[in-house]
Phi, psi and omega in degrees: 000319187284340179295341180274327193306312186301309183297325179284325176293320176300330185284340177253015182299320176299329180284318178296325177298319179302313175305313188291319184287328173294318180288321180299327182282347184228059184287139177238150184249160171075216184267340183254100180242065188299316185286318174302318181289328188288320182291320176303319184292315182299318185291315182302319181290326171302327184272358170109359176284168172235075185300147182243136170286141187229110176066214187297302177216015177297155173223137174229146173230144183240142181215143178128168180279345175070025182267353189211223183286163181240126178243144175248121175256129186233140172226145178257149194244347192274157177251192182240150179284061182231120176300128188280143175220042186275341182089354183294141182293346179250034178299149175292148179234005190258013177086359174248163183210148168270065184278357176241010172076018177298335177292328176296310185302311185295315183298316181294328178285325172291330175294310177303322181303319186293313183296313178303320178306312180298333184247025188301321181296345182269346184269099174293321181271221182224135172246128174255122172261113188250128172245119200245138168270174164065028175292317183300329184258009175050046174238336190290311181301314182303315182296318180300318186290322178302320182278002168091020181297337176280359187236165167062066353282160184289130181286134178264333178204157180227150184212143171214159175244146173223127179283153181229154174217161169089011176245160182278075182219137174296140174305139184095001181276129176262149168276136184278115184295143172231148184304139172113194180294128180246331173244159182277159167296156175220126179229135171263133176241151173225131178241107177273128179242124183248116179252221175213112183297167179176182178293139176297330184279351183228058189296344180288342178266002180236175174233103190287120176278346190281328178292309178300327174299318182293323186283325178300314179310307177298322187284325178305316183297344179274352179300307182297317186286324187251344189234357176238136177303139185293347175278355185250122179290130184213139169229129172231109181242127167270114187263338180225136171222122186224138178178143176089151176232346181204158185286344177255011178244133170274124187290166182270331188201167179206163172214156177232139173230140181202185185225150178240134180228127177201165178262346187254130175302316179301310174298324179301313183281322180301311185289325176300318179296317183293318178307315180294315178305313182291320179298313180297320185290319178289317177303317179296323179297326181254020171067022178242175179252136179244136177236123181246131178232147175245143176213175173055039180294144180217127172292180177275149163296120177253121178270124180283140185298311181292324177292323179292323173303315180297316183293317179299321177292318177301309183300312181303318184290325186278311185244001174106140181300325181294343180273003178258115185242121171306130186288336180290352174279344175253324185231140180302122182076001177065025173242161175244141177283348174296160177244161184210126187278005160315330183304329186289330175291320181287352171284339185247329181224154175303141180211166176216147177227143174222148171269144181239119179289130187222044175157110181275122180300332184278358179237024175098351176267075197268343185263134180283172177305161179067017178247143183298339179259008178307134169230146173250132170288132180273359184305315186272016181303320184290326183282338170293318181296315182294327179289321170304303178301308180309318178299316180294312182296313183296317180293317180298327181255016178259180179262000180295000000 
């Protein structure tokens, strides 16, 4: 069966490209994606599906006889608040940009939906096609789960693709999934420092929050260097420090914001506790108050061993063994410090995630995702669609 999928996908490549360019020109951000979700529903309806709205802007379509296993195929639909500077003739002009390739993901899953419709009589089980908002804000997957996408029927396995660009890889190359954590956890922290404002010429009458803020910033950098084994990947970045309004005014307050990424639950909790302890300790020494808050937490995507095997077999059968590249040949340990809210699904069901190269740095696709000049090659869109559809068919008809 799978030997036909790639040819069938290639035959609808122009249609998948049309989806991608339409979505790329009108990107929406966050959880509220009215135009994007309406477009997806309209296209699914044209194919013969009966798409359902899920939560704020999610869309799900179901196909199959329902007599066996259930697989969830997921694509994210949201963009980023980045003015586009890619130079593409179909660039966005509304101040947002699909700089992470979610328009590619949505288009590939629409392509897979059309392929699966063609093979509907062969699907004994159930395939759920889920188009999700809010990945970039780490809220979409949790909302989809709350609205029951993993139930009725219960999902047995979940799969997603993520396009990449700016790396020295031929378009159409897949990363070979490996059991264990693939993406990092993500936590955003904010440290509010409350002092007492005053005149810059009379510091003794005030309590300056900027000096403790500076000391907290420096102390946080020591956590990775002095408290975590060098063999364990951790990123602790303070991205914002704000305080003060004029050179001759002692500020009343200041704040720091940053992000924490790790693959270990133990390190995640240890570092969060140390951020609080360091902030409070330094604040006390400087007679100010510190308040630490964490938000937008996201766990690691955990790749299941069987799911990884099914995906690898599917990709090899569809596009060839040579198109599967072990990620540890590109990145240490084969992991990425970026985060992905597909992780919420893998907390509940076995899952797999693979990167699909969509832009060779050696051929002009030099900018990484989340950059205003990011460009993606549309060449491998049909391969992504075939991998989505092929994975579902292989899992449902396998002994796993």
